[in-house]
N, C-alpha and C positions, 0 to 999 in steps of 0.2 A: 717521310713515308711518301711524299709525292714530290715530283719535280716542280720547280717553280714556274710560274706562268708570267713572264715579264710583260706580255702584252695586256694584261689586265691589271686595273688598280687594285689596291687592297681593298678586301671587302669590309663593310657591305658596299655593293655597287648600286649606284641610282641608274635611272633609265637612259640618261645621256651616255654614261659610261658603257652600258650595254650596247647601245647604238653605235657609238665610236667603235668599240672594240670588234663588233661584227662586221662593220664596213672595213676595217683595216685587215681582219682575217679574209674576207672575201677578195679584197684587192690583191693580197699577197699571192693567192693561189686561185685567181679567176678562173684560168684555163682548166684547173682540175674539177672545180665545182661545176662549171659549165658542161664538162665531159660526164659527170655524174647525173646531172639533170638529164641530159640527152640520150643516156643509155636507155632507160625505159621507154622513152618516147620513140626512139628509133625501133625498138623491139616491137612495140604496138603497131608502127606504120607498116613493118614488115609482115606481121601477123595479118593485117588487114589486106595487104597486096596479095599475100599467097592465098588466103581464103577467097578474095575476089577472082583470082586467077583460075582457081579450082572450079569455083561456082559457074564462072563465066564459059570455062571450057566445056563443062557439061550442058549448058544452054545451047552452045553453038552446035553440038552433036545432033539436036533435036531428037534424041532418042529417049523416051520416057524413063526406061531403066537407068541410062547414064546420068540424066538429069537429076534423078532422086539420090542415086549414089553420090553424085558430086554435091549436092546440097547437104547430105548427112556429112560427108567427109569435110566440107567447108565449115560446117557448123563444129565439129569436133576440133578443128584446126583453130578456130576463133576462140572457143572456150578455153583450151590447153594454153593457147598463146596469151589470152587475156590473164589467165592465173599466173603465168610465168611472168608477165610484165608486172603484175601487181606485187609478187614476190621480190623481183628484181628492184621495184622502187622501193620497198621496205629495206632491201639490202643497201641500197644507195644512202638511204636515210641513216643507216647506221654507220657508213663510211663517211658521211658528212659530219656527223658528230664526233667520231674520232679524228677526223682530219682537223676539225676546228679546235679540239682540245689540244693535238700536238703543235698546231700553228701557235697557239697561246703561250706554248712552252719554247717557242723560238725555233721549232723545227720546220723541215719542208717537205711534208709528206707528198707522196706520189701515188698514182693510181694502183700500181702494182702492189706496193707496199701496204696501202690501206686494206687491199682485198685479201692479202695474206693475213694481216692482223685482225681482221673481221672474220676470220674463218670460225665457223661455228655459230655465228650470229642468228643466221636463221633458225638452226635446230633449236637454240635456246628460246627462240619466240614461238615454237610450234604449239606449245601448252597454251600460250594466250591466244593463238590463231584458232586452235580448236574450241576454246572456251567462247570466243567471240562468235564463231560459227554456229556453235550449239544454242547460244542465247538468241541469236537471230532466227534460227530455225524453230525454235521453241515458241517465240514471239508470233511468228507468222502462223504456226499450227494452232495457237491459242485464238488469235485473231480471226482467221478464216474459218476456224471451227465454231466460234461464236456467231460468225455471220450466217454460216449454212444452217445452223439451229434456228436463227431468227427468221431466215427465209422459208423455212420449213412451216412456220406458224403464221405466215401470211406476209404480204408486201408492207402493209401498214406498220406492222412490228418491225420489219426488216429496216425499214427507213429511219425509225426512231432509234434503233440499235445502232445503225451506221453513224449517225449524228452523235450519238452518246460516245461511241468507242473513239471517234476522231477527236471530240473534246476532251475525253480521258487521256488519250495518248498525248495531245498537246499539253494538257495541265501538268502530267506526270513526266512525260519524256523530255521536255524542255528543259526543265530545272535540272533532271536527273543527268541529262547529257553535259551541260555546263559543269556540274559537279565533278562528274567523272572525266572529263576533258581537263579540268584543272588539276585534280588530285593525281592524275596519271600523265601529266606534262613531262615529266623526266624519264619516261619509260624507255625511250630509244636510246638516249645518252647512258643511262645507267647500264643497259644489257650490253652496249657498245664498249663503254670504258671500264666498267667494273666487271664485265664478262660473267654475270650471273645469269640464272634461269629466269624465264619470263614471269614466273609466279613470284620469285624473289624480288625481281624488279618491281612489280607491282606493289608489294609490300614496302619496299624501300622508297619508292615515290610517295606512297601515302605517309610514311614517316617523315619524309622531308618536307612535306607540304602542310603537316599538322601545325595549327596554329598559324599558318600564313597563307590561307586560303584567299583572301581578299587581295592582298597584296601580289599574290602569284597570278591571280586572274587579271588584275589591272596591268601589271607588266606584260603579260602575254597578250592582251588584247591591244596594246598600244601599236606594235608593227602590223598587226592585222587590219587595225583601223587606217594606218597609214597606207598600206597596200590597196585597201578599199578606195581611199582617196585618189590614188594613182589611177586606178582602173576607172573611177568616176570621170576623172578628167579626159581620159583617152575616149570614153563613150561619148562625152560631151563634144570633143573635137570632131569624132567621125559622124556624129548625128547633126552636126552643124551642116553637113553638105546634103543630109538625106531630104529635108524639105525641097530644095531646088530641083534635086533628081526626080522626086515622086511628082513633081507638079508637071513634068515632062510626059508622065504616062497619061494617055487620053482615057476618059472615063467611059467613052462609048464603046460598043461592041464591033466596030468596023475596022479595027487595026488589024493589019496584015500580020502573019507570024514573022515576016522579015522585019518589020518594024518593032515589034516586041523583042526580037533578039538584038536589034540595035541599041535598043534602050536598056535592055538588061546589061549589055557590054559596057555601057556607059557608067553603071553602078559598080562595075568589077573593080575598078582601082580602089574606090572607097571600101569596098568589102575586104580586099586585100590588105589595105592599109590597117584596117581595125584588127585583122588577124595578126599580122605582123607585129603590131605594137603590143597585142595582148601577149603573144608568144615571147617577145623580148622581155616584158615585164615579168612573165613566169620564170624565165631563165635565170633572172637576178633574184627575184623575191623567194623562191623556193629554197635555194642555199641559205639565203640570209636568215629565213626564218629557222631552219635548222641550226644555223651557227648561234643565233640569239638564244634559243632554247637551251643550247649546250652550255653558253656562258651564264645562263640563269641557273643552270644546275650546279655549275661549279661554284658560283657564288653562294647559292643555298647550302651546299655542303660546308663551305668555310663559315657561314653565318652561324652554323650549328656549333661552332667551336669558340665563338666570341663570348667573353665573360658576360657582357651586357644581356646576352640572351639566356644566361644561366644554364649553359650546356658544359659539360666537362670536355677536355680536349679530346679530339678523335671524333667527336660526332657520334652518329648512328653505329651502335654496337661497338664502339671504341675503334672504329676505322674511318679513315677518310677516303682516299682513293686506292685503287689497287697498286701492286707492284709494277714496275715499268714493262712495256711490251718488249718482245725480242726486237733488237735493232735499235733500241732507244737507249742504250747503254753509254753511247758516246757523248761526251760533253758538247754543249752547244757553242757555236761560234762566238768567240770573244770571251770566254770563261777562263781567263788567264789569272784573274787575280781573286781574292777572298774579302768577304765582308770582314771588317773590323771586329775582332773578338768573337768570329763566328766560324764554325767549321765547314763552311761551303764557298763556293766559288761565286765570283762577283759578275752580274751582267753590265754591259756598257751603259753608262748614265746613272748607275746606282751607287754613287759614292759614298752615300751616307746610309746609317743604319736606320731602320725603322724603330719607333720607340718599343722598347722592352725586347729587342732582338738579341741582346746579348746575354739573355738567361733563359733557362728552360722553363716549360710550363710546368705546374705543380704535378707530379705522378707521371711524368713524362719517361716511362721505362718502355722496353721494348716487348711487344707482344709476342706470344708463341708464332712461329712461322713468319715473323714480320722482320724482314732484312732491310738495311739502309740502301737507298738508291746509289748506284755508282757515282763517285764524285762527290759524295755528300758525307761529311764527318759524323753526323747523327742522324737520328730519325727526325723528319719535318713533318709538323702537323699541317693541315690544309689552312690556307690563309696566311702562312709564315712565309711571305715572299723574301 
């Protein structure tokens, strides 16, 4: 039912297997992932530049009407451009997830192919986006409505209400955010790979993480902590130069503008070094996190089929992964042999069967609308490499 993923070890995967597979996938298609990371960043920079030029052109004219018009147009350009950059970033996350899945299958995805195979990804996310925006608007309406009512009753009452609201938001919001972040961790891979709607993907993610909350949270936090440690080291390196540079700034008020400008120029290399290092880290960590989450999702789907977890073959709803995408029907390089006693082809280095690979799972019949993948002699359940 799903193509094998020779890059991944047989499930269940531990943290070291997830890290090694994610690094390997990133290494294989580094240029592709860097391109996906840079696309929304470049769009944001272009939007900022255009808005700056429009606003600056109005300011140069020194005409009140022209300045007001330029400010309005620049604001609209910035708002529309920011929205477009956010949607593009969401799109690239889906492309990264699908690309990671195809790399695990032994394929070599490219930008154009991923763009075509994720067609419809953003429309499927519209329901979730609207739900999120509606919840945010409702929260702010309630929050500021309560504040407005409190201020009408006097400043003393308002101060107490503000403190109480902030405490309540922290007390409820933080645990709720952690809970939803964990339970919806597989949202992007599900929408990109299984090609379902955002609402169905939300239900699917809740089903996959059912009974796996703490393990999922722990596995997901580890790469985030590793990235935080890297950022901390970078800040330590750049801050090591700050005291010596700060000591050069005089404390008195008799410093001329020329001297201040010279001292500011002296701090410029350190500032640029910090920015460049942080940007370099984000270029690698952003795709790594998306790859890591995708392989967590693949592993979790396959865990649902393992007998020791008490699930029937096929996992959620009697299905594992969707049918192959258009263009994925060709065999992988090196698929010239077959597993002994198994109706599928063999990958290099897989000369032996996995235990139990020569027999079918109980009740392994074909479901309606379920067709075998090209090149396979029978339907294959997730985790059956």
